[in-house]
C-alpha positions in Angstrom: 0.0 0.0 0.0 1.4 3.4 -0.9 1.8 5.8 2.0 -1.5 7.6 1.9 -2.5 10.4 4.3 -5.0 8.9 6.7 -8.2 10.9 7.3 -11.7 10.4 8.6 -13.9 8.5 6.2 -11.3 6.2 4.8 -12.1 2.5 5.0 -10.1 -0.6 5.8 -10.6 -4.3 6.5 -8.7 -6.6 8.8 -7.0 -9.4 7.0 -8.2 -11.9 9.5 -11.9 -10.7 9.1 -12.2 -9.4 5.5 -16.0 -9.1 5.6 -15.9 -6.4 8.4 -15.2 -2.9 7.0 -13.8 -0.3 9.4 -14.0 3.4 8.8 -11.6 6.0 10.3 -13.5 8.4 12.6 -10.5 10.3 13.8 -6.7 10.4 13.7 -4.9 11.7 16.8 -1.7 11.5 18.8 -1.9 9.5 22.0 -0.5 10.7 25.3 2.5 8.4 24.6 3.3 10.4 21.4 2.2 7.6 19.1 -0.3 8.4 16.3 -3.5 6.4 16.4 -6.7 6.1 14.5 -10.1 5.3 15.9 -12.1 3.0 13.7 -15.8 2.2 13.7 -17.4 -0.8 12.1 -19.5 0.2 9.1 -22.2 -2.4 9.8 -22.3 -1.9 13.5 -21.3 1.6 14.5 -21.3 0.7 18.2 -18.1 -1.4 17.6 -15.0 0.8 17.9 -11.3 0.0 17.7 -8.2 2.1 18.3 -5.1 1.0 16.5 -1.8 2.7 15.9 -1.2 4.3 12.5 1.9 2.0 12.0 -0.3 -1.1 12.6 -2.9 0.1 10.2 -0.3 0.6 7.5 0.9 -3.0 7.8 -0.3 -4.9 4.8 -0.2 -8.2 6.6 -2.8 -6.9 9.1 -5.0 -4.4 7.2 -6.2 -3.8 3.7 -7.3 -0.5 2.3 -10.7 -0.1 0.7 -10.3 2.5 -2.1 -12.9 5.2 -2.4 -14.2 5.3 -6.0 -14.6 9.1 -5.6 -10.9 9.5 -4.8 -9.0 7.5 -7.5 -5.6 8.7 -6.2 -6.0 6.5 -3.1 -5.3 3.0 -4.2 
C-alpha cells in the first residue's frame, strides 16, 4: 500500500476478518506520542477499535478499501 495520508472516512478491512469494514472516525496523537486512529465498524457503528497508524499501515494486518470518488487512493 502506498503511504497515503490517513483521514476520517477512509475504510479498511482486517486481513483476518475481511468481511468487516472499518472506517476511520479520527486520527490523533496519543499521550504516549504515538499516532493512532479510531475505527468504527461500518455495519455496527457501536463497535469501535483504536489502532496505531503504523499497525494500520501493515499490509499483513490491514487492507485499504479504495474510495471510487478518490482515484488517487489505491
